[in-house]
C-alpha atoms as one frame of an Amber mdcrd trajectory, in Angstrom:
protein
   0.000   0.000   0.000   1.137   3.479  -0.735   1.075   6.191   1.892  -2.169
   7.610   0.468  -3.864   4.140   0.700  -4.359   3.686  -3.052  -3.852   0.387
  -4.811  -0.559   0.052  -6.611  -0.823   0.340 -10.371   1.653  -0.486 -13.057
   3.289   2.531 -14.658   1.620   3.608 -17.887   4.629   2.511 -19.913   4.252
  -1.090 -18.650   0.492  -1.436 -19.131  -0.772  -3.611 -21.988  -1.938  -1.824
 -25.119  -5.604  -0.898 -24.872  -5.766  -1.319 -21.091  -7.492   1.337 -19.110
  -5.763   2.871 -16.139  -8.678   2.221 -13.777  -8.509  -1.590 -14.068  -6.030
  -3.415 -11.895  -3.438  -5.440 -13.750  -3.233  -9.206 -13.378  -0.329 -11.399
 -14.444  -1.078 -14.064 -17.064  -1.440 -17.484 -15.527  -1.164 -21.036 -16.769
  -4.422 -22.344 -18.141  -6.518 -24.411 -15.772  -6.316 -28.134 -16.472  -9.029
 -30.539 -15.491  -8.290 -33.888 -13.886  -8.807 -35.663 -17.206  -5.953 -33.699
 -18.773  -3.369 -34.518 -16.100  -1.255 -37.496 -17.230  -0.833 -40.236 -14.627
   0.527 -43.775 -14.662  -0.841 -46.535 -12.475   0.394 -50.093 -12.137  -2.803
 -52.126 -12.323  -1.226 -55.520 -11.755  -0.977 -56.562  -8.129   1.392 -59.410
  -7.237  -1.091 -60.849  -4.746  -3.817 -61.139  -7.394  -1.661 -62.777 -10.085
  -2.894 -66.268 -11.032  -1.087 -69.188  -9.425   0.123 -70.550 -12.769   1.918
 -67.239 -13.424   3.603 -67.366 -10.019   4.841 -70.965 -10.417   5.687 -70.925
 -14.129   9.422 -70.323 -13.627   9.672 -73.124 -11.071   7.700 -75.546 -13.285
   9.958 -74.867 -16.280  13.042 -75.350 -14.115  11.792 -78.683 -12.783  10.811
 -79.806 -16.310  14.347 -79.090 -17.509  15.604 -81.281 -14.679  13.524 -84.141
 -16.123  10.599 -84.297 -13.693   7.152 -85.280 -14.989   4.178 -82.935 -14.737
   2.585 -85.285 -12.188   5.587 -85.158  -9.864   5.930 -81.370 -10.355   2.272
 -80.875  -9.453   2.675 -82.992  -6.332   5.876 -81.207  -5.334   4.350 -77.705
  -5.741   0.969 -78.617  -4.267  -1.117 -77.886  -7.369  -3.122 -80.118  -9.671
  -1.803 -81.540 -12.948  -3.773 -79.087 -15.077  -2.235 -76.105 -13.218   1.316
 -77.434 -13.687   0.777 -77.846 -17.440  -0.802 -74.408 -17.755   2.159 -72.883
 -15.890   4.551 -74.546 -18.332   2.593 -73.201 -21.316   2.562 -69.716 -19.766
   6.305 -69.841 -19.136   7.033 -70.920 -22.702   4.896 -68.094 -24.090   6.657
 -65.511 -21.922  10.065 -66.873 -22.878   9.368 -66.522 -26.618
């Protein structure tokens, strides 16, 4: 505030062309962005919710390379035969 309690105004030489002296000056601001325009990245895959065959696929492929049958692999890992075979298929797809 100035000593005579008037609002501060920009000097005439700094005012935009066509601006009246009576209006207060405002600095240009960044445009307002809505939430839909703000870029975000979210990891939607949670390790706890991954299917069991995805979690055991590496182990199944390792045991298969050692020469174990799917039946013995399923028994060793505590899953059924179908799950052991599906894990092997998943592992082969991911490897390719």
